[in-house]
PQR file with spaces between the fields and no chain letter, atoms N, CA, C, O and H, PARSE charges and radii, in Angstrom:
ATOM       1  N    MET     1     -21.763   -8.335   18.380 -0.4000 1.5000
ATOM       2  CA   MET     1     -20.591   -9.175   18.471 -0.0000 2.0000
ATOM       3  C    MET     1     -19.728   -8.947   17.230  0.5500 1.7000
ATOM       4  O    MET     1     -20.244   -8.733   16.133 -0.5500 1.4000
ATOM       5  N    ALA     2     -18.439   -8.996   17.416 -0.4000 1.5000
ATOM       6  CA   ALA     2     -17.506   -8.728   16.315 -0.0000 2.0000
ATOM       7  C    ALA     2     -17.480   -9.884   15.323  0.5500 1.7000
ATOM       8  O    ALA     2     -17.673  -11.048   15.677 -0.5500 1.4000
ATOM       9  H    ALA     2     -18.020   -9.170   18.308  0.4000 1.0000
ATOM      10  N    ARG     3     -17.238   -9.524   14.087 -0.4000 1.5000
ATOM      11  CA   ARG     3     -17.103  -10.548   13.058 -0.0000 2.0000
ATOM      12  C    ARG     3     -15.696  -11.115   13.097  0.5500 1.7000
ATOM      13  O    ARG     3     -14.757  -10.395   13.438 -0.5500 1.4000
ATOM      14  H    ARG     3     -17.081   -8.579   13.800  0.4000 1.0000
ATOM      15  N    PRO     4     -15.525  -12.375   12.760 -0.5600 1.5000
ATOM      16  CA   PRO     4     -14.182  -12.958   12.762  0.2800 2.0000
ATOM      17  C    PRO     4     -13.295  -12.332   11.691  0.5500 1.7000
ATOM      18  O    PRO     4     -13.776  -11.920   10.635 -0.5500 1.4000
ATOM      19  N    ILE     5     -12.019  -12.266   11.970 -0.4000 1.5000
ATOM      20  CA   ILE     5     -11.049  -11.713   11.034 -0.0000 2.0000
ATOM      21  C    ILE     5     -10.709  -12.770    9.995  0.5500 1.7000
ATOM      22  O    ILE     5     -10.408  -13.915   10.332 -0.5500 1.4000
ATOM      23  H    ILE     5     -11.628  -12.601   12.827  0.4000 1.0000
ATOM      24  N    LYS     6     -10.762  -12.370    8.720 -0.4000 1.5000
ATOM      25  CA   LYS     6     -10.442  -13.306    7.646 -0.0000 2.0000
ATOM      26  C    LYS     6      -8.944  -13.584    7.631  0.5500 1.7000
ATOM      27  O    LYS     6      -8.146  -12.764    8.085 -0.5500 1.4000
ATOM      28  H    LYS     6     -11.007  -11.440    8.447  0.4000 1.0000
ATOM      29  N    GLU     7      -8.574  -14.742    7.107 -0.4000 1.5000
ATOM      30  CA   GLU     7      -7.169  -15.084    6.994 -0.0000 2.0000
ATOM      31  C    GLU     7      -6.471  -14.166    6.004  0.5500 1.7000
ATOM      32  O    GLU     7      -7.066  -13.734    5.016 -0.5500 1.4000
ATOM      33  H    GLU     7      -9.223  -15.408    6.738  0.4000 1.0000
ATOM      34  N    THR     8      -5.212  -13.874    6.274 -0.4000 1.5000
ATOM      35  CA   THR     8      -4.409  -13.065    5.358 -0.0000 2.0000
ATOM      36  C    THR     8      -4.010  -13.928    4.175  0.5500 1.7000
ATOM      37  O    THR     8      -3.499  -15.033    4.358 -0.5500 1.4000
ATOM      38  H    THR     8      -4.729  -14.225    7.076  0.4000 1.0000
ATOM      39  N    PRO     9      -4.238  -13.435    2.961 -0.5600 1.5000
ATOM      40  CA   PRO     9      -3.866  -14.244    1.792  0.2800 2.0000
ATOM      41  C    PRO     9      -2.346  -14.414    1.700  0.5500 1.7000
ATOM      42  O    PRO     9      -1.585  -13.528    2.089 -0.5500 1.4000
ATOM      43  N    ILE    10      -1.928  -15.541    1.192 -0.4000 1.5000
ATOM      44  CA   ILE    10      -0.507  -15.832    1.012 -0.0000 2.0000
ATOM      45  C    ILE    10      -0.157  -15.587   -0.450  0.5500 1.7000
ATOM      46  O    ILE    10      -0.868  -16.028   -1.353 -0.5500 1.4000
ATOM      47  H    ILE    10      -2.546  -16.262    0.876  0.4000 1.0000
ATOM      48  N    LEU    11       0.942  -14.880   -0.672 -0.4000 1.5000
ATOM      49  CA   LEU    11       1.371  -14.586   -2.037 -0.0000 2.0000
ATOM      50  C    LEU    11       2.345  -15.649   -2.525  0.5500 1.7000
ATOM      51  O    LEU    11       3.198  -16.119   -1.772 -0.5500 1.4000
ATOM      52  H    LEU    11       1.520  -14.522    0.061  0.4000 1.0000
ATOM      53  N    PHE    12       2.210  -16.016   -3.777 -0.4000 1.5000
ATOM      54  CA   PHE    12       3.087  -16.994   -4.394 -0.0000 2.0000
ATOM      55  C    PHE    12       3.622  -16.451   -5.713  0.5500 1.7000
ATOM      56  O    PHE    12       3.043  -15.540   -6.305 -0.5500 1.4000
ATOM      57  H    PHE    12       1.517  -15.634   -4.389  0.4000 1.0000
ATOM      58  N    GLY    13       4.716  -17.015   -6.155 -0.4000 1.5000
ATOM      59  CA   GLY    13       5.235  -16.738   -7.492 -0.0000 2.0000
ATOM      60  C    GLY    13       5.606  -15.294   -7.729  0.5500 1.7000
ATOM      61  O    GLY    13       6.253  -14.653   -6.901 -0.5500 1.4000
ATOM      62  H    GLY    13       5.186  -17.755   -5.674  0.4000 1.0000
ATOM      63  N    GLU    14       5.180  -14.787   -8.891 -0.4000 1.5000
ATOM      64  CA   GLU    14       5.525  -13.434   -9.320 -0.0000 2.0000
ATOM      65  C    GLU    14       4.981  -12.372   -8.369  0.5500 1.7000
ATOM      66  O    GLU    14       5.649  -11.370   -8.115 -0.5500 1.4000
ATOM      67  H    GLU    14       4.654  -15.308   -9.564  0.4000 1.0000
ATOM      68  N    ASP    15       3.775  -12.582   -7.843 -0.4000 1.5000
ATOM      69  CA   ASP    15       3.204  -11.629   -6.889 -0.0000 2.0000
ATOM      70  C    ASP    15       4.078  -11.517   -5.642  0.5500 1.7000
ATOM      71  O    ASP    15       4.319  -10.418   -5.143 -0.5500 1.4000
ATOM      72  H    ASP    15       3.232  -13.396   -8.050  0.4000 1.0000
ATOM      73  N    ALA    16       4.542  -12.643   -5.150 -0.4000 1.5000
ATOM      74  CA   ALA    16       5.395  -12.650   -3.956 -0.0000 2.0000
ATOM      75  C    ALA    16       6.721  -11.943   -4.237  0.5500 1.7000
ATOM      76  O    ALA    16       7.206  -11.179   -3.403 -0.5500 1.4000
ATOM      77  H    ALA    16       4.346  -13.536   -5.556  0.4000 1.0000
ATOM      78  N    ARG    17       7.302  -12.195   -5.400 -0.4000 1.5000
ATOM      79  CA   ARG    17       8.569  -11.560   -5.751 -0.0000 2.0000
ATOM      80  C    ARG    17       8.415  -10.047   -5.846  0.5500 1.7000
ATOM      81  O    ARG    17       9.247   -9.309   -5.318 -0.5500 1.4000
ATOM      82  H    ARG    17       6.908  -12.816   -6.078  0.4000 1.0000
ATOM      83  N    ARG    18       7.357   -9.572   -6.517 -0.4000 1.5000
ATOM      84  CA   ARG    18       7.112   -8.135   -6.640 -0.0000 2.0000
ATOM      85  C    ARG    18       6.882   -7.490   -5.275  0.5500 1.7000
ATOM      86  O    ARG    18       7.385   -6.402   -4.998 -0.5500 1.4000
ATOM      87  H    ARG    18       6.681  -10.171   -6.946  0.4000 1.0000
ATOM      88  N    PHE    19       6.119   -8.171   -4.432 -0.4000 1.5000
ATOM      89  CA   PHE    19       5.851   -7.640   -3.092 -0.0000 2.0000
ATOM      90  C    PHE    19       7.151   -7.504   -2.300  0.5500 1.7000
ATOM      91  O    PHE    19       7.390   -6.472   -1.674 -0.5500 1.4000
ATOM      92  H    PHE    19       5.710   -9.055   -4.657  0.4000 1.0000
ATOM      93  N    GLU    20       7.980   -8.527   -2.323 -0.4000 1.5000
ATOM      94  CA   GLU    20       9.231   -8.496   -1.581 -0.0000 2.0000
ATOM      95  C    GLU    20      10.153   -7.385   -2.097  0.5500 1.7000
ATOM      96  O    GLU    20      10.779   -6.686   -1.300 -0.5500 1.4000
ATOM      97  H    GLU    20       7.786   -9.366   -2.832  0.4000 1.0000
ATOM      98  N    GLU    21      10.243   -7.219   -3.399 -0.4000 1.5000
ATOM      99  CA   GLU    21      11.070   -6.158   -3.963 -0.0000 2.0000
ATOM     100  C    GLU    21      10.558   -4.777   -3.556  0.5500 1.7000
ATOM     101  O    GLU    21      11.340   -3.880   -3.243 -0.5500 1.4000
ATOM     102  H    GLU    21       9.735   -7.787   -4.047  0.4000 1.0000
ATOM     103  N    ARG    22       9.257   -4.626   -3.566 -0.4000 1.5000
ATOM     104  CA   ARG    22       8.685   -3.333   -3.189 -0.0000 2.0000
ATOM     105  C    ARG    22       8.928   -3.021   -1.714  0.5500 1.7000
ATOM     106  O    ARG    22       9.131   -1.861   -1.355 -0.5500 1.4000
ATOM     107  H    ARG    22       8.622   -5.355   -3.821  0.4000 1.0000
ATOM     108  N    MET    23       8.909   -4.023   -0.872 -0.4000 1.5000
ATOM     109  CA   MET    23       9.155   -3.816    0.553 -0.0000 2.0000
ATOM     110  C    MET    23      10.612   -3.443    0.827  0.5500 1.7000
ATOM     111  O    MET    23      10.907   -2.810    1.841 -0.5500 1.4000
ATOM     112  H    MET    23       8.743   -4.965   -1.163  0.4000 1.0000
ATOM     113  N    LYS    24      11.516   -3.827   -0.056 -0.4000 1.5000
ATOM     114  CA   LYS    24      12.933   -3.499    0.111 -0.0000 2.0000
ATOM     115  C    LYS    24      13.241   -2.062   -0.279  0.5500 1.7000
ATOM     116  O    LYS    24      14.252   -1.508    0.152 -0.5500 1.4000
ATOM     117  H    LYS    24      11.277   -4.341   -0.880  0.4000 1.0000
ATOM     118  N    GLN    25      12.384   -1.452   -1.089 -0.4000 1.5000
ATOM     119  CA   GLN    25      12.620   -0.082   -1.539 -0.0000 2.0000
ATOM     120  C    GLN    25      12.346    0.893   -0.400  0.5500 1.7000
ATOM     121  O    GLN    25      11.297    0.837    0.241 -0.5500 1.4000
ATOM     122  H    GLN    25      11.563   -1.902   -1.439  0.4000 1.0000
ATOM     123  N    VAL    26      13.301    1.784   -0.156 -0.4000 1.5000
ATOM     124  CA   VAL    26      13.146    2.788    0.891 -0.0000 2.0000
ATOM     125  C    VAL    26      12.395    3.969    0.302  0.5500 1.7000
ATOM     126  O    VAL    26      12.785    4.521   -0.727 -0.5500 1.4000
ATOM     127  H    VAL    26      14.153    1.830   -0.677  0.4000 1.0000
ATOM     128  N    ARG    27      11.320    4.345    0.965 -0.4000 1.5000
ATOM     129  CA   ARG    27      10.537    5.485    0.499 -0.0000 2.0000
ATOM     130  C    ARG    27      11.031    6.725    1.220  0.5500 1.7000
ATOM     131  O    ARG    27      10.989    6.787    2.449 -0.5500 1.4000
ATOM     132  H    ARG    27      11.003    3.897    1.801  0.4000 1.0000
ATOM     133  N    ARG    28      11.491    7.694    0.485 -0.4000 1.5000
ATOM     134  CA   ARG    28      11.984    8.948    1.039 -0.0000 2.0000
ATOM     135  C    ARG    28      10.842    9.954    1.098  0.5500 1.7000
ATOM     136  O    ARG    28       9.938    9.943    0.263 -0.5500 1.4000
ATOM     137  H    ARG    28      11.525    7.644   -0.513  0.4000 1.0000
ATOM     138  N    GLU    29      10.904   10.819    2.100 -0.4000 1.5000
ATOM     139  CA   GLU    29       9.932   11.888    2.156 -0.0000 2.0000
ATOM     140  C    GLU    29      10.667   13.215    2.287  0.5500 1.7000
ATOM     141  O    GLU    29      11.713   13.310    2.928 -0.5500 1.4000
ATOM     142  H    GLU    29      11.639   10.828    2.778  0.4000 1.0000
ATOM     143  N    THR    30      10.097   14.218    1.670 -0.4000 1.5000
ATOM     144  CA   THR    30      10.702   15.539    1.724 -0.0000 2.0000
ATOM     145  C    THR    30      10.452   16.142    3.110  0.5500 1.7000
ATOM     146  O    THR    30       9.561   15.688    3.827 -0.5500 1.4000
ATOM     147  H    THR    30       9.247   14.140    1.149  0.4000 1.0000
ATOM     148  N    PRO    31      11.220   17.146    3.487 -0.5600 1.5000
ATOM     149  CA   PRO    31      10.967   17.802    4.779  0.2800 2.0000
ATOM     150  C    PRO    31       9.543   18.355    4.881  0.5500 1.7000
ATOM     151  O    PRO    31       8.953   18.350    5.961 -0.5500 1.4000
ATOM     152  N    GLU    32       8.991   18.831    3.761 -0.4000 1.5000
ATOM     153  CA   GLU    32       7.622   19.342    3.764 -0.0000 2.0000
ATOM     154  C    GLU    32       6.615   18.220    4.032  0.5500 1.7000
ATOM     155  O    GLU    32       5.655   18.405    4.780 -0.5500 1.4000
ATOM     156  H    GLU    32       9.471   18.835    2.884  0.4000 1.0000
ATOM     157  N    GLU    33       6.845   17.048    3.411 -0.4000 1.5000
ATOM     158  CA   GLU    33       5.954   15.908    3.641 -0.0000 2.0000
ATOM     159  C    GLU    33       6.033   15.447    5.093  0.5500 1.7000
ATOM     160  O    GLU    33       5.020   15.108    5.704 -0.5500 1.4000
ATOM     161  H    GLU    33       7.625   16.898    2.804  0.4000 1.0000
ATOM     162  N    LYS    34       7.241   15.440    5.633 -0.4000 1.5000
ATOM     163  CA   LYS    34       7.420   15.028    7.031 -0.0000 2.0000
ATOM     164  C    LYS    34       6.711   16.005    7.964  0.5500 1.7000
ATOM     165  O    LYS    34       6.039   15.593    8.910 -0.5500 1.4000
ATOM     166  H    LYS    34       8.064   15.715    5.137  0.4000 1.0000
ATOM     167  N    GLU    35       6.864   17.290    7.697 -0.4000 1.5000
ATOM     168  CA   GLU    35       6.221   18.312    8.528 -0.0000 2.0000
ATOM     169  C    GLU    35       4.700   18.147    8.476  0.5500 1.7000
ATOM     170  O    GLU    35       4.026   18.233    9.502 -0.5500 1.4000
ATOM     171  H    GLU    35       7.410   17.624    6.929  0.4000 1.0000
ATOM     172  N    ARG    36       4.169   17.911    7.282 -0.4000 1.5000
ATOM     173  CA   ARG    36       2.718   17.725    7.122 -0.0000 2.0000
ATOM     174  C    ARG    36       2.241   16.470    7.856  0.5500 1.7000
ATOM     175  O    ARG    36       1.202   16.483    8.517 -0.5500 1.4000
ATOM     176  H    ARG    36       4.717   17.841    6.449  0.4000 1.0000
ATOM     177  N    ARG    37       3.013   15.386    7.730 -0.4000 1.5000
ATOM     178  CA   ARG    37       2.643   14.133    8.398 -0.0000 2.0000
ATOM     179  C    ARG    37       2.613   14.315    9.912  0.5500 1.7000
ATOM     180  O    ARG    37       1.679   13.863   10.574 -0.5500 1.4000
ATOM     181  H    ARG    37       3.856   15.375    7.193  0.4000 1.0000
ATOM     182  N    LEU    38       3.627   14.974   10.460 -0.4000 1.5000
ATOM     183  CA   LEU    38       3.683   15.187   11.904 -0.0000 2.0000
ATOM     184  C    LEU    38       2.576   16.121   12.374  0.5500 1.7000
ATOM     185  O    LEU    38       2.010   15.922   13.449 -0.5500 1.4000
ATOM     186  H    LEU    38       4.386   15.342    9.922  0.4000 1.0000
ATOM     187  N    ALA    39       2.263   17.145   11.572 -0.4000 1.5000
ATOM     188  CA   ALA    39       1.168   18.055   11.921 -0.0000 2.0000
ATOM     189  C    ALA    39      -0.163   17.297   11.931  0.5500 1.7000
ATOM     190  O    ALA    39      -0.983   17.504   12.825 -0.5500 1.4000
ATOM     191  H    ALA    39       2.723   17.306   10.699  0.4000 1.0000
ATOM     192  N    ASP    40      -0.381   16.428   10.952 -0.4000 1.5000
ATOM     193  CA   ASP    40      -1.596   15.617   10.915 -0.0000 2.0000
ATOM     194  C    ASP    40      -1.681   14.695   12.121  0.5500 1.7000
ATOM     195  O    ASP    40      -2.754   14.504   12.693 -0.5500 1.4000
ATOM     196  H    ASP    40       0.286   16.260   10.226  0.4000 1.0000
ATOM     197  N    PHE    41      -0.540   14.122   12.507 -0.4000 1.5000
ATOM     198  CA   PHE    41      -0.502   13.240   13.677 -0.0000 2.0000
ATOM     199  C    PHE    41      -0.864   14.015   14.940  0.5500 1.7000
ATOM     200  O    PHE    41      -1.667   13.552   15.749 -0.5500 1.4000
ATOM     201  H    PHE    41       0.332   14.277   12.042  0.4000 1.0000
ATOM     202  N    GLU    42      -0.273   15.186   15.104 -0.4000 1.5000
ATOM     203  CA   GLU    42      -0.562   16.014   16.282 -0.0000 2.0000
ATOM     204  C    GLU    42      -2.041   16.392   16.332  0.5500 1.7000
ATOM     205  O    GLU    42      -2.657   16.361   17.397 -0.5500 1.4000
ATOM     206  H    GLU    42       0.380   15.562   14.447  0.4000 1.0000
ATOM     207  N    LEU    43      -2.607   16.747   15.186 -0.4000 1.5000
ATOM     208  CA   LEU    43      -4.027   17.079   15.134 -0.0000 2.0000
ATOM     209  C    LEU    43      -4.877   15.875   15.544  0.5500 1.7000
ATOM     210  O    LEU    43      -5.828   16.015   16.313 -0.5500 1.4000
ATOM     211  H    LEU    43      -2.107   16.772   14.321  0.4000 1.0000
ATOM     212  N    GLY    44      -4.537   14.720   15.041 -0.4000 1.5000
ATOM     213  CA   GLY    44      -5.274   13.508   15.403 -0.0000 2.0000
ATOM     214  C    GLY    44      -5.187   13.214   16.886  0.5500 1.7000
ATOM     215  O    GLY    44      -6.176   12.822   17.506 -0.5500 1.4000
ATOM     216  H    GLY    44      -3.764   14.607   14.417  0.4000 1.0000
ATOM     217  N    MET    45      -4.006   13.401   17.459 -0.4000 1.5000
ATOM     218  CA   MET    45      -3.836   13.152   18.898 -0.0000 2.0000
ATOM     219  C    MET    45      -4.643   14.153   19.720  0.5500 1.7000
ATOM     220  O    MET    45      -5.217   13.784   20.744 -0.5500 1.4000
ATOM     221  H    MET    45      -3.203   13.719   16.956  0.4000 1.0000
ATOM     222  N    LYS    46      -4.698   15.425   19.285 -0.4000 1.5000
ATOM     223  CA   LYS    46      -5.505   16.432   19.984 -0.0000 2.0000
ATOM     224  C    LYS    46      -6.987   16.064   19.916  0.5500 1.7000
ATOM     225  O    LYS    46      -7.717   16.199   20.899 -0.5500 1.4000
ATOM     226  H    LYS    46      -4.232   15.725   18.453  0.4000 1.0000
ATOM     227  N    MET    47      -7.424   15.594   18.734 -0.4000 1.5000
ATOM     228  CA   MET    47      -8.823   15.207   18.587 -0.0000 2.0000
ATOM     229  C    MET    47      -9.152   14.023   19.494  0.5500 1.7000
ATOM     230  O    MET    47     -10.218   13.982   20.109 -0.5500 1.4000
ATOM     231  H    MET    47      -6.832   15.484   17.936  0.4000 1.0000
ATOM     232  N    LEU    48      -8.245   13.077   19.571 -0.4000 1.5000
ATOM     233  CA   LEU    48      -8.451   11.911   20.431 -0.0000 2.0000
ATOM     234  C    LEU    48      -8.548   12.334   21.896  0.5500 1.7000
ATOM     235  O    LEU    48      -9.439   11.885   22.618 -0.5500 1.4000
ATOM     236  H    LEU    48      -7.380   13.110   19.071  0.4000 1.0000
ATOM     237  N    GLU    49      -7.640   13.191   22.328 -0.4000 1.5000
ATOM     238  CA   GLU    49      -7.648   13.657   23.715 -0.0000 2.0000
ATOM     239  C    GLU    49      -8.917   14.444   24.023  0.5500 1.7000
ATOM     240  O    GLU    49      -9.510   14.275   25.089 -0.5500 1.4000
ATOM     241  H    GLU    49      -6.916   13.556   21.742  0.4000 1.0000
ATOM     242  N    LEU    50      -9.335   15.303   23.097 -0.4000 1.5000
ATOM     243  CA   LEU    50     -10.565   16.068   23.297 -0.0000 2.0000
ATOM     244  C    LEU    50     -11.769   15.125   23.413  0.5500 1.7000
ATOM     245  O    LEU    50     -12.654   15.340   24.241 -0.5500 1.4000
ATOM     246  H    LEU    50      -8.854   15.441   22.231  0.4000 1.0000
ATOM     247  N    GLY    51     -11.795   14.100   22.593 -0.4000 1.5000
ATOM     248  CA   GLY    51     -12.884   13.130   22.663 -0.0000 2.0000
ATOM     249  C    GLY    51     -12.908   12.399   23.993  0.5500 1.7000
ATOM     250  O    GLY    51     -13.978   12.148   24.548 -0.5500 1.4000
ATOM     251  H    GLY    51     -11.077   13.925   21.921  0.4000 1.0000
ATOM     252  N    LYS    52     -11.732   12.056   24.508 -0.4000 1.5000
ATOM     253  CA   LYS    52     -11.662   11.380   25.802 -0.0000 2.0000
ATOM     254  C    LYS    52     -12.167   12.292   26.913  0.5500 1.7000
ATOM     255  O    LYS    52     -12.932   11.868   27.778 -0.5500 1.4000
ATOM     256  H    LYS    52     -10.863   12.259   24.057  0.4000 1.0000
ATOM     257  N    ARG    53     -11.720   13.579   26.878 -0.4000 1.5000
ATOM     258  CA   ARG    53     -12.156   14.518   27.915 -0.0000 2.0000
ATOM     259  C    ARG    53     -13.656   14.747   27.841  0.5500 1.7000
ATOM     260  O    ARG    53     -14.322   14.826   28.873 -0.5500 1.4000
ATOM     261  H    ARG    53     -11.099   13.923   26.175  0.4000 1.0000
ATOM     262  N    THR    54     -14.195   14.854   26.634 -0.4000 1.5000
ATOM     263  CA   THR    54     -15.633   15.068   26.454 -0.0000 2.0000
ATOM     264  C    THR    54     -16.416   13.869   26.971  0.5500 1.7000
ATOM     265  O    THR    54     -17.448   14.025   27.623 -0.5500 1.4000
ATOM     266  H    THR    54     -13.654   14.789   25.795  0.4000 1.0000
ATOM     267  N    LYS    55     -15.920   12.674   26.677 -0.4000 1.5000
ATOM     268  CA   LYS    55     -16.610   11.466   27.128 -0.0000 2.0000
ATOM     269  C    LYS    55     -16.609   11.384   28.645  0.5500 1.7000
ATOM     270  O    LYS    55     -17.625   11.036   29.248 -0.5500 1.4000
ATOM     271  H    LYS    55     -15.081   12.547   26.148  0.4000 1.0000
ATOM     272  N    ARG    56     -15.468   11.705   29.273 -0.4000 1.5000
ATOM     273  CA   ARG    56     -15.384   11.665   30.730 -0.0000 2.0000
ATOM     274  C    ARG    56     -16.310   12.704   31.353  0.5500 1.7000
ATOM     275  O    ARG    56     -16.893   12.456   32.409 -0.5500 1.4000
ATOM     276  H    ARG    56     -14.644   11.988   28.783  0.4000 1.0000
ATOM     277  N    ALA    57     -16.450   13.850   30.720 -0.4000 1.5000
ATOM     278  CA   ALA    57     -17.288   14.915   31.266 -0.0000 2.0000
ATOM     279  C    ALA    57     -18.757   14.508   31.264  0.5500 1.7000
ATOM     280  O    ALA    57     -19.512   14.924   32.143 -0.5500 1.4000
ATOM     281  H    ALA    57     -15.977   14.051   29.863  0.4000 1.0000
ATOM     282  N    ARG    58     -19.173   13.700   30.291 -0.4000 1.5000
ATOM     283  CA   ARG    58     -20.559   13.271   30.193 -0.0000 2.0000
ATOM     284  C    ARG    58     -20.908   12.164   31.171  0.5500 1.7000
ATOM     285  O    ARG    58     -22.075   11.986   31.518 -0.5500 1.4000
ATOM     286  H    ARG    58     -18.560   13.362   29.577  0.4000 1.0000
ATOM     287  N    ILE    59     -19.914   11.425   31.614 -0.4000 1.5000
ATOM     288  CA   ILE    59     -20.183   10.261   32.488 -0.0000 2.0000
ATOM     289  C    ILE    59     -20.425   10.691   33.901  0.5500 1.7000
ATOM     290  O    ILE    59     -20.666    9.853   34.769 -0.5500 1.4000
ATOM     291  H    ILE    59     -18.966   11.569   31.331  0.4000 1.0000
């Protein structure tokens, strides 16, 4: 049986202000980083699909 999910902590004061400021900052990625991220995503999706096909073949 699954364990219950703990409550998400609430930030107050300086921690909350820093978190909000950091969330407002736009993170830029270079074309190389984007290409790598998309390649990793495609690889993960292929692995997922292969796992599904393998599981179906065993059933």
